[in-house]
C-alpha positions, 0 to 999 in steps of 0.5 A: 473451386471453379465457377461451375462448382460454385454454381452447383452449390448455389442452385442447391442453397437453402436461402429460400427457406429464410427468404421466400421472396427475392429482394427487389431489383428496382430502376434508379431513374435519377442515377440513370439520367445522371449517368446516361445509362440504365441503372438498377438497384438490387435491394439487399438492404431489404432482407430481414436483417437489412443486409445480404449477409443473411443468405450465406449465414443461413445457408451455412448453418442450415447445412450443419449436421446434428452434432455440430448444430448441438454445440451451438454456432460462433462467428466473428463479424463487424456487424452484418454477418453477426445479425445473419448468424443470430437471426438464422440460429434463432430460426433453426433453434440453435445457440449462437455467440458472436464476437464483434469489434468494440468499434461496431456501431451500436445499431448492429450490436443491439440488433444481434442481441435482439435476435438472441445471440450472446455478444462479446466486444473484442478488438479494434477491427474484424481481424482482432475480433476473428482472432478472439473468436478462434480462441473462444471456439476452441475453448467452448467447442462451438461450431464456427460460421465463417463470415466469407471464406467458406463454400456454403457461405459463398453459395448463399451470397451467390443466390443474389446473382441467380435472382438478378438474372431471373428478375432482369429478364434481358441483356445486362452490361455490368454488375457492381458488387461491394467487396469486404472479405470477398464472399459476395463478390466471389459468389456473384462473379463465379455464378455470372461467369458460369451462366452469362460470361458476357456480363462484366462484374466489378468489385468495389472497395473503400480505398482505406480497406483495399485488401482485395485490390492490392491482392489482385495487383500482387497476385497473392493475398496481401495483409493490410497493417490497418483498415479504415472503419468508416465502411465497417462492413468492408473493413477486412485486413486480409481477404479469404483464400477461397474468395481471393482465388475466385475474385482474381479469376472471375472479377473483371476489375476491382476498384476503390472509392473514397469516403466522400464518394461513398457518402455521395452514393448514400445520398444518391440512393436516399434521393432515389428510394428514401432508404439510408444505406450504410457506408459499405452498402453504398460501395457499389453505387459509388463504384458505378459512378466512378466507372461512369465518370471515366467512360468505362461502364459497358453498354447495357443496363448496369446493376449496383447492389445496395448491400446493407442499411445498418447505419448508425444514426449518429453518423448521418450528419457526417455522411451528409457533410461528406456527400456535399463535399463530393460533387459528381465531377470529382468521381474518378479523380482518385483511387486505383483500378487494377484488372485481375489476371 
């Protein structure tokens, strides 16, 4: 698929039926002063499930025909996609079952159950949960809802880009996007390059779950032997085939950040908004700060997507301690910065 095909699907996405109002695009005055560039936060942590994942999940499920919907839906997820599937299925009157890693934070498991979905806790990470999900889907006949490697899921996530362009109302320099399996990053990059190709789109991964970064460097999808689970929402061993193709073609760069840098990003957003992002939700902020420290942020306003706020309360002490260990001067001292071909 190319960027024009993704744009067409995005324009026809059904996300407005579950999210009638765009999430806010708000100035981050403290970060703007600190980085000497205009910074805006796209507040995807303020969706009904506190994550952008609702967009793709709802769009995919809403597109099902009656026969597939009647069988119920099933998904594998480290947490946020699971909530999007459970919430969407309940809104559409469809049975849902979700396979989640046993390491998933309790706050995400409880939220999925509250939305009415059955939860199976299997495996240590998303990869093992996804393998179990395939087996259960084959046994039950339930309809799978991919977490990222699906055109309708990608199009649903890409509605974030359309909202940004409408809300910004003027020139933009860059958009920083978190990367896990690549659904959000591929969708945003494809839509932006179809409509406003001068805007730079930069993907950001944890340095211990850098499947997209390594894949772009290698020129083909790379499977990681293991992934870190601190940023569980981005802990993917192998990115999607479709998402890799789109990211490789349309991302301007894909970079990595450390745990300390992620925690500092969580602190920054808390100081700006009093909201507490989850680790994966702060990737874009951490990536923007790293780029700024290296003098690489393009001229013009920079947007960082605050992608989720499903953080486990028990992790807050650890996050605060690690944030304190990461002064702003440390940004840019570690990590890899490949540029897509």
